[in-house]
C-alpha positions as CSV (number, residue, x, y, z in Angstrom):
1,X,295.2,88.5,85.3
2,X,294.2,84.8,84.9
3,X,296.5,84.5,81.8
4,X,299.3,86.0,83.9
5,X,298.8,83.5,86.7
6,X,298.5,80.6,84.2
7,X,301.8,81.6,82.6
8,X,303.5,81.9,86.0
9,X,302.3,78.5,87.2
10,X,303.3,76.8,83.9
11,X,306.9,78.2,84.1
12,X,307.3,77.4,87.8
13,X,306.3,73.8,87.1
14,X,309.1,73.4,84.5
15,X,312.8,73.0,84.9
16,X,314.7,74.2,86.9
17,X,312.0,75.2,89.4
18,X,309.7,72.1,89.4
19,X,307.3,73.6,92.0
20,X,304.3,71.4,91.1
21,X,301.8,74.1,91.5
22,X,298.3,74.6,90.1
23,X,296.2,77.8,90.0
24,X,294.5,77.1,93.3
25,X,297.6,76.2,95.3
26,X,299.6,79.0,93.9
27,X,296.9,81.6,94.5
28,X,296.5,80.4,98.1
29,X,300.2,80.9,99.0
30,X,300.9,82.9,102.1
31,X,302.9,86.2,101.7
32,X,306.1,84.5,103.1
33,X,305.8,81.6,100.8
34,X,305.1,83.8,97.8
35,X,308.3,85.8,98.7
36,X,310.3,82.6,98.9
37,X,309.0,81.6,95.4
38,X,310.1,85.0,94.1
39,X,313.5,84.6,95.8
40,X,314.0,81.2,94.2
41,X,313.4,82.7,90.8
42,X,315.9,85.5,91.5
43,X,318.3,82.9,92.7
44,X,318.1,81.2,89.3
45,X,319.0,84.5,87.7
46,X,321.8,85.3,90.3
47,X,323.0,82.4,92.5
48,X,324.0,84.8,95.2
49,X,320.3,85.3,96.1
50,X,319.9,81.6,97.0
51,X,319.0,82.0,100.7
52,X,316.1,81.3,103.1
53,X,314.1,84.6,103.5
54,X,313.1,83.4,107.0
55,X,316.7,84.0,108.1
56,X,316.7,87.7,107.4
57,X,314.5,90.7,108.2
58,X,311.7,91.7,105.8
59,X,313.2,95.1,105.2
60,X,316.5,93.5,104.3
61,X,314.8,91.1,101.9
62,X,312.9,93.9,100.2
63,X,316.1,96.0,99.9
64,X,318.0,93.1,98.4
65,X,315.3,92.3,95.9
66,X,314.8,95.9,94.9
67,X,318.6,96.3,94.4
68,X,318.7,93.2,92.1
69,X,315.5,94.2,90.2
70,X,317.0,97.7,89.7
71,X,320.2,96.2,88.3
72,X,318.0,94.0,86.0
73,X,316.2,97.2,84.8
74,X,312.8,96.2,86.1
75,X,310.3,99.1,86.0
76,X,307.4,98.8,88.5
77,X,303.9,99.4,87.2
78,X,302.5,102.9,87.8
79,X,304.2,106.2,88.0
80,X,307.0,107.5,90.2
81,X,304.7,108.2,93.1
82,X,303.7,104.5,93.4
83,X,307.3,103.4,94.2
84,X,306.8,103.6,98.0
85,X,303.6,101.5,97.6
86,X,305.6,99.0,95.5
87,X,308.3,98.7,98.1
88,X,305.7,98.3,100.9
89,X,304.0,95.6,98.9
90,X,307.3,93.8,98.4
91,X,308.0,93.9,102.2
92,X,304.6,92.4,103.1
93,X,304.6,90.0,100.1
94,X,301.4,91.3,98.5
95,X,300.2,89.6,95.3
96,X,299.7,92.8,93.2
97,X,303.4,93.5,93.8
98,X,304.9,90.0,93.5
99,X,302.9,88.6,90.6
100,X,304.0,91.2,88.0
101,X,307.6,90.7,89.0
102,X,307.3,86.9,88.6
103,X,305.6,87.3,85.2
104,X,308.4,89.7,84.0
105,X,311.2,87.5,85.3
106,X,309.9,84.2,84.0
107,X,309.5,85.7,80.5
108,X,313.3,86.4,80.1
109,X,315.3,84.2,82.5
110,X,318.2,83.5,80.1
111,X,318.5,87.2,79.2
112,X,318.4,88.3,82.9
113,X,321.1,85.6,83.8
114,X,323.4,87.1,81.3
115,X,322.6,90.6,82.5
116,X,323.3,89.6,86.1
117,X,326.6,88.0,85.1
118,X,327.7,91.2,83.3
119,X,326.6,93.4,86.1
120,X,329.1,91.7,88.4
121,X,331.9,93.3,86.3
122,X,330.3,96.3,84.7
123,X,328.6,98.1,87.7
124,X,331.2,100.7,88.6
125,X,332.1,101.6,92.2
126,X,331.0,105.0,93.3
127,X,334.2,106.5,94.8
128,X,333.7,109.9,96.6
129,X,335.5,112.9,95.0
130,X,337.4,113.6,98.2
131,X,339.1,110.2,98.0
132,X,340.0,110.6,94.4
133,X,342.3,113.5,95.4
134,X,344.8,110.8,96.7
135,X,347.1,109.8,93.9
136,X,347.2,106.1,94.8
137,X,343.4,105.8,94.9
138,X,343.0,107.8,91.7
139,X,345.5,105.6,89.9
140,X,343.8,102.5,91.2
141,X,340.4,103.8,90.2
142,X,341.8,104.6,86.7
143,X,343.2,101.0,86.4
144,X,339.8,99.7,87.5
145,X,338.0,101.7,84.8
146,X,340.5,100.5,82.2
147,X,339.8,96.9,83.3
148,X,336.1,97.4,83.0
149,X,336.5,98.7,79.4
150,X,338.8,95.8,78.6
151,X,336.2,93.4,79.9
152,X,333.6,95.0,77.7
153,X,335.8,94.6,74.6
154,X,336.8,91.0,75.4
155,X,333.2,90.0,76.2
156,X,332.0,91.5,72.9
157,X,334.8,89.7,71.0
158,X,333.9,86.5,72.8
159,X,330.2,86.8,71.8
160,X,331.1,87.5,68.3
161,X,333.4,84.5,68.1
162,X,330.6,82.3,69.6
163,X,328.1,83.4,67.0
164,X,330.5,83.5,64.1
165,X,330.5,79.7,63.6
166,X,334.3,79.4,63.4
167,X,335.9,76.3,65.0
168,X,339.3,76.1,66.8
169,X,340.6,73.7,64.2
170,X,339.8,76.1,61.4
171,X,341.4,79.0,63.3
172,X,344.6,76.9,63.9
173,X,344.8,76.0,60.2
174,X,344.5,79.7,59.4
175,X,347.2,80.6,61.9
176,X,349.5,78.0,60.5
177,X,348.8,79.2,56.9
178,X,349.5,82.8,58.0
179,X,352.7,81.7,59.6
180,X,353.9,80.1,56.4
181,X,353.0,83.3,54.5
182,X,354.8,85.5,57.0
183,X,358.3,84.9,55.7
184,X,357.6,85.8,52.0
185,X,355.6,88.8,53.1
186,X,358.5,90.1,55.2
187,X,360.8,89.9,52.3
188,X,358.3,91.6,50.0
189,X,357.9,94.3,52.7
190,X,361.6,94.9,52.8
191,X,361.7,95.3,49.0
192,X,358.8,97.7,49.0
193,X,360.4,99.7,51.8
194,X,363.5,100.3,49.7
195,X,361.3,101.4,46.8
196,X,359.3,103.8,48.9
197,X,362.3,105.5,50.4
198,X,363.2,106.9,47.0
199,X,359.9,108.8,46.7
200,X,360.0,112.4,47.8
201,X,356.3,113.1,48.7
202,X,355.2,109.9,50.2
203,X,354.4,111.6,53.5
204,X,352.0,113.9,51.7
205,X,350.3,111.0,50.1
206,X,349.8,109.3,53.4
207,X,348.3,112.4,54.9
208,X,345.8,112.6,51.9
209,X,344.9,108.9,52.3
210,X,344.3,109.5,56.1
211,X,342.1,112.5,55.3
212,X,340.2,110.4,52.8
213,X,339.5,107.8,55.5
214,X,338.4,110.5,57.9
215,X,336.0,111.9,55.4
216,X,334.5,108.5,54.6
217,X,333.9,107.9,58.3
218,X,332.3,111.3,58.6
219,X,330.0,110.6,55.6
220,X,329.0,107.3,57.2
221,X,328.2,109.1,60.5
222,X,326.1,111.8,58.7
223,X,324.1,109.1,56.8
224,X,323.5,107.4,60.2
225,X,322.3,110.7,61.7
226,X,320.0,111.2,58.6
227,X,318.4,107.8,59.1
228,X,317.9,108.5,62.8
229,X,316.2,111.8,62.0
230,X,313.9,110.1,59.6
231,X,313.0,107.6,62.3
232,X,312.3,110.4,64.7
233,X,310.1,112.2,62.2
234,X,308.2,109.0,61.6
235,X,307.6,108.5,65.3
236,X,306.6,112.1,65.7
237,X,304.0,111.7,62.9
238,X,302.6,108.6,64.5
239,X,302.4,110.4,67.9
240,X,300.6,113.3,66.2
241,X,298.1,110.8,64.7
242,X,297.4,109.2,68.1
243,X,296.9,112.6,69.7
244,X,294.5,113.7,67.0
245,X,292.6,110.5,67.5
246,X,292.5,111.1,71.2
247,X,291.2,114.6,70.7
248,X,288.5,113.3,68.4
249,X,287.4,110.7,71.0
250,X,287.4,113.4,73.7
251,X,285.2,115.6,71.6
252,X,282.8,112.8,70.9
253,X,282.6,111.9,74.6
254,X,281.8,115.6,75.3
255,X,279.1,115.6,72.6
256,X,277.4,112.5,74.0
257,X,276.6,114.1,77.4
258,X,272.9,113.9,76.9
259,X,270.3,113.5,79.7
260,X,269.8,109.8,78.9
261,X,273.5,109.1,79.1
262,X,273.7,111.0,82.4
263,X,270.8,108.9,83.8
264,X,272.5,105.7,82.8
265,X,275.7,106.9,84.4
266,X,273.9,107.8,87.6
267,X,272.2,104.3,87.6
268,X,275.6,102.7,87.2
269,X,277.0,104.8,90.0
270,X,274.0,103.7,92.2
271,X,274.7,100.1,91.5
272,X,278.4,100.5,92.2
273,X,277.6,102.3,95.5
274,X,275.3,99.5,96.5
275,X,277.9,96.9,95.7
276,X,280.5,98.9,97.7
277,X,278.2,99.3,100.7
278,X,276.7,95.8,100.7
279,X,279.6,93.6,99.6
280,X,283.1,95.1,99.3
281,X,283.3,97.3,102.4
282,X,281.8,94.7,104.8
283,X,284.3,92.1,103.5
284,X,287.2,94.5,103.9
285,X,286.0,95.4,107.4
286,X,285.7,91.7,108.3
287,X,289.3,91.1,107.0
288,X,290.6,94.0,109.0
289,X,288.8,92.7,112.2
290,X,290.3,89.3,111.7
291,X,293.7,90.8,111.2
292,X,293.4,92.9,114.3
293,X,292.2,89.9,116.3
294,X,295.1,87.8,115.0
295,X,297.6,90.5,115.8
296,X,296.2,90.9,119.3
297,X,296.6,87.1,119.7
298,X,300.2,87.3,118.5
299,X,301.0,90.2,120.9
300,X,299.4,88.4,123.9
301,X,301.5,85.3,123.3
302,X,305.1,85.1,124.6
303,X,308.1,85.8,122.3
304,X,309.1,83.0,120.0
305,X,312.7,81.9,119.4
306,X,314.2,81.2,116.0
307,X,313.8,77.4,116.6
308,X,310.1,77.9,117.3
309,X,309.7,79.9,114.0
310,X,311.5,77.1,112.1
311,X,309.3,74.5,113.7
312,X,306.2,76.4,112.8
313,X,307.5,76.8,109.2
314,X,308.0,73.0,109.0
315,X,304.4,72.5,110.3
316,X,303.0,74.9,107.8
317,X,304.8,73.1,105.0
318,X,303.4,69.7,106.2
319,X,299.9,71.2,106.4
320,X,300.2,72.7,102.9
321,X,301.4,69.4,101.5
322,X,298.5,67.6,103.1
323,X,296.1,70.2,101.7
324,X,297.5,69.8,98.3
325,X,297.2,66.0,98.5
326,X,293.6,66.3,99.7
327,X,292.8,68.6,96.8
328,X,294.4,66.2,94.3
329,X,292.5,63.3,95.8
330,X,289.3,65.3,95.6
331,X,290.0,66.2,92.0
332,X,290.6,62.5,91.1
333,X,287.5,61.3,92.9
334,X,285.2,64.1,91.8
335,X,282.5,63.4,89.2
336,X,282.0,65.5,86.0
337,X,279.3,67.5,87.8
338,X,281.7,68.5,90.5
339,X,284.3,69.4,87.8
340,X,281.8,71.7,86.1
341,X,281.0,73.3,89.4
342,X,284.7,73.7,90.2
343,X,285.1,75.4,86.8
344,X,282.2,77.7,87.5
345,X,283.5,78.4,90.9
346,X,286.9,79.4,89.5
347,X,285.1,81.6,86.9
348,X,283.0,83.1,89.7
349,X,286.1,83.8,91.8
350,X,287.8,85.4,88.8
351,X,284.7,87.6,88.1
352,X,284.6,88.6,91.8
353,X,288.3,89.6,91.7
354,X,287.7,91.6,88.6
355,X,284.7,93.2,90.2
356,X,286.8,94.1,93.3
357,X,289.6,95.5,91.2
358,X,287.1,97.7,89.3
359,X,285.6,98.8,92.5
360,X,289.1,99.8,93.8
361,X,289.7,101.7,90.6
362,X,286.4,103.5,91.0
363,X,287.3,104.3,94.6
364,X,290.6,105.8,93.5
365,X,288.8,107.9,90.8
366,X,286.3,109.1,93.4
367,X,289.1,110.1,95.7
368,X,290.7,112.0,92.9
369,X,287.4,113.7,92.1
370,X,286.9,114.6,95.8
371,X,290.4,116.0,95.9
372,X,289.7,118.1,92.8
373,X,286.4,119.3,94.3
374,X,288.2,120.3,97.5
375,X,290.8,122.2,95.5
376,X,288.0,123.9,93.5
377,X,286.2,124.9,96.7
378,X,289.4,126.2,98.2
379,X,290.1,128.3,95.2
380,X,286.5,129.6,95.2
381,X,286.8,130.6,98.8
382,X,290.0,132.4,98.1
383,X,288.6,134.3,95.2
384,X,285.4,135.2,97.2
385,X,287.6,136.5,100.1
386,X,289.7,138.6,97.7
387,X,286.9,140.0,95.5
388,X,283.9,139.8,97.8
389,X,281.8,137.8,95.3
390,X,281.6,134.2,94.2
391,X,283.2,133.4,90.9
392,X,281.7,130.0,90.2
393,X,278.0,129.4,90.7
394,X,276.2,126.2,91.6
395,X,275.2,125.4,88.0
396,X,278.7,126.0,86.8
397,X,280.0,123.8,89.6
398,X,277.6,121.0,88.5
399,X,278.8,121.3,85.0
400,X,282.4,121.1,86.1
401,X,281.6,118.0,88.2
402,X,280.0,116.4,85.2
403,X,283.0,117.3,83.1
404,X,285.4,115.9,85.7
405,X,283.4,112.6,85.7
406,X,283.6,112.4,82.0
407,X,287.3,113.1,82.2
408,X,287.6,110.3,84.7
409,X,286.1,107.9,82.2
410,X,288.5,109.2,79.5
411,X,291.3,108.9,82.0
412,X,290.6,105.2,82.5
413,X,290.5,104.7,78.8
414,X,293.8,106.5,78.4
415,X,295.4,104.4,81.2
416,X,294.4,101.3,79.3
417,X,295.9,102.7,76.1
418,X,299.1,103.5,78.1
419,X,299.3,99.9,79.2
420,X,298.9,98.7,75.6
421,X,301.5,101.2,74.5
422,X,303.9,99.9,77.2
423,X,303.4,96.4,75.9
424,X,304.0,97.6,72.4
425,X,307.1,99.4,73.6
426,X,308.4,96.2,75.1
427,X,308.0,94.5,71.7
428,X,309.6,97.4,69.9
429,X,312.5,97.4,72.3
430,X,313.1,93.7,71.7
431,X,312.9,94.4,67.9
432,X,315.4,97.2,68.3
433,X,317.8,94.9,70.1
434,X,317.5,92.3,67.3
435,X,318.0,95.0,64.6
436,X,321.1,96.3,66.5
437,X,322.5,92.8,66.5
438,X,321.9,92.5,62.8
439,X,323.4,95.9,62.3
440,X,326.5,94.9,64.1
441,X,326.9,91.8,62.0
442,X,326.4,93.8,58.8
443,X,328.9,96.4,60.0
444,X,331.4,93.6,60.7
445,X,331.0,92.3,57.2
446,X,331.6,95.9,55.9
447,X,334.8,96.3,58.5
448,X,336.0,92.9,56.4
449,X,335.1,94.1,52.8
450,X,337.0,97.3,53.5
451,X,340.0,95.4,54.6
452,X,339.8,93.2,51.5
453,X,339.5,96.3,49.3
454,X,342.5,97.9,51.0
455,X,344.5,94.8,50.6
456,X,343.7,94.8,46.9
457,X,344.7,98.4,46.5
458,X,347.9,97.7,48.4
459,X,348.7,94.7,46.1
460,X,347.9,96.8,43.1
461,X,350.3,99.5,44.2
462,X,352.9,96.9,45.1
463,X,353.0,95.2,41.7
464,X,352.6,98.4,39.7
465,X,355.4,99.3,37.3
466,X,355.2,103.0,38.3
467,X,357.7,103.9,40.9
468,X,355.5,106.7,42.3
469,X,352.6,104.3,42.6
470,X,354.7,101.7,44.4
471,X,355.8,104.3,46.9
472,X,352.1,104.9,47.8
473,X,351.9,101.4,49.3
474,X,351.2,101.4,53.0
475,X,353.5,98.5,53.5
476,X,356.6,100.4,52.3
477,X,355.7,103.3,54.6
478,X,355.2,101.0,57.6
479,X,358.5,99.2,56.8
480,X,360.3,102.6,56.8
481,X,358.7,103.5,60.1
482,X,359.7,100.1,61.5
483,X,363.3,100.7,60.5
484,X,363.3,104.1,62.0
485,X,361.9,102.8,65.2
486,X,364.4,99.9,65.3
487,X,367.3,102.4,64.8
488,X,365.9,104.6,67.5
489,X,365.5,101.6,69.8
490,X,369.1,100.6,69.1
491,X,370.3,104.0,70.0
492,X,368.3,104.0,73.2
493,X,369.6,100.6,74.1
494,X,373.2,101.8,73.6
495,X,372.4,104.8,75.8
496,X,370.9,102.6,78.4
497,X,374.0,100.3,78.4
498,X,376.2,103.4,78.8
499,X,374.1,104.6,81.7
500,X,374.2,101.2,83.4
501,X,378.0,101.0,83.0
502,X,378.6,104.4,84.6
503,X,375.9,104.0,87.2
504,X,378.2,102.7,90.0
505,X,380.8,105.4,89.5
506,X,378.2,108.1,89.2
507,X,376.5,107.0,92.4
508,X,379.9,107.0,94.2
509,X,380.7,110.5,92.9
510,X,377.3,111.7,94.0
511,X,377.9,110.2,97.5
512,X,381.3,111.9,97.7
513,X,379.7,115.2,96.6
514,X,377.1,115.0,99.3
515,X,379.8,114.2,101.9
516,X,381.7,117.3,100.6
517,X,378.6,119.4,101.0
518,X,378.1,118.2,104.5
519,X,381.7,118.9,105.4
520,X,381.5,122.5,103.9
521,X,378.3,123.1,105.8
522,X,379.9,121.9,109.0
523,X,382.9,124.3,108.4
524,X,380.5,127.1,107.7
525,X,378.6,126.5,111.0
526,X,382.0,126.3,112.9
527,X,383.1,129.6,111.3
528,X,379.9,131.3,112.2
529,X,380.1,130.0,115.8
530,X,383.7,131.2,116.1
531,X,382.8,134.7,114.9
532,X,379.9,134.9,117.4
533,X,382.2,133.8,120.3
534,X,384.9,136.4,119.2
535,X,382.3,139.2,119.1
536,X,380.9,138.3,122.5
537,X,384.5,138.2,124.0
538,X,385.2,141.6,122.5
539,X,382.0,143.1,124.0
540,X,383.0,141.7,127.4
541,X,386.5,143.1,127.2
542,X,385.2,146.5,126.2
543,X,382.8,146.4,129.2
544,X,385.7,145.6,131.6
545,X,387.8,148.5,130.3
546,X,384.9,150.9,130.9
547,X,384.6,149.8,134.5
548,X,388.3,150.4,135.0
549,X,388.0,154.0,133.7
550,X,385.2,154.7,136.1
């Protein structure tokens, strides 16, 4: 822990932070000040985070920081169940939560700045599925995804150009040289095109060449898979060796369960319990009492405005600066004996903190043991209620308790091994990234050698005296395709011109046809109406004649 704090202080005192901290001043920071330091480091990674945390609510600050840390792929220590505790620690600005974040950030600031820049363009928007049913939104989302992919390609090309060592002057010279070579190449392509057109089976040859390329790519993919499987096999063997070693250690730990070792273990537990009762728990109780007293004092006072909070913050800064100045003056005026005492005090405080941390770990292990004992008792009661007799006796229960305690010791050892493995995983991950970069550069050199080889084969086919061999040249095939496409484009342009010329007359004719349809529809409606009126009149007339007969 001291090495971690030392690294954090050293990095914060350098550019661009220039905090001018030492171990004492940094360790004595208040939670709000510690969160502000963390926010300043995050602002160096992402300039959007450059705000004063006193101007926003603690929940908003924690939510904003958690969002950025998740985007930067920071993994909190512990398992998935500790995430709520991590968020709570980030809200209140606790040192166990903030210090690991600062240590992780300050180790890789340039890399995280690049990752934050890329995240602005690569983090995709989550559009609900019901909105994608709209054609406009769907097309817009498709265009957005295409732009993201285009950005990835352009950024990758830009990085390759930055690391390739080429200069703009060299590129311009190459472009001018290629422009000069363009004219003779076009003429040669035209000549080769005429030669290829006389070959009857050139399409079949192109298909075979295409199939050859596909098979080569497949062979390369299979070799890559083979290498990956070898790596997985090697990792599995290493994991098997580690598990075998763990099994051996567990068997040795079980074999060492002698009366002397049990007595030593009990003596250690008695010492730890004495420490917990006499030192740790009273200190924690006193801290809680002072916190309650302070909170009661805060509640009894009238509500403070934003201006009062800012004023108190300024006063706190002034007092902190005065304290730092006094500490520096004391360090300057102190004699060697005081310096030695200060060193001893620091060492004593570090030992006390380690002692408290171990006591907390012991408390957690005891809670886990108590939980396991409660579960065991519950299961025993259930079995006794179902069968009418006790399954586990007292001696067996004691043996199980001893076994659980030994497993607790093994658990601590395994947790330490997990921490070491995590550190090793970080190193291996960085090594993997470096190897991937090297692999990409090697692949690029191979994407170039293949092109040179293809160019040589093309030139060989082009200068060959065999007519069939010259027809195999890709250049001739492409020139034929270009001519066909140009002829097709010419026909389409002529057709487009004809359509444009007849567009006005066709539109007028369509308008006249629609008017004719409307006129015919009007006549049809009039005819139907006339028929209906005639039928109604006939019915009325027939009704009148009936009345006359009557």
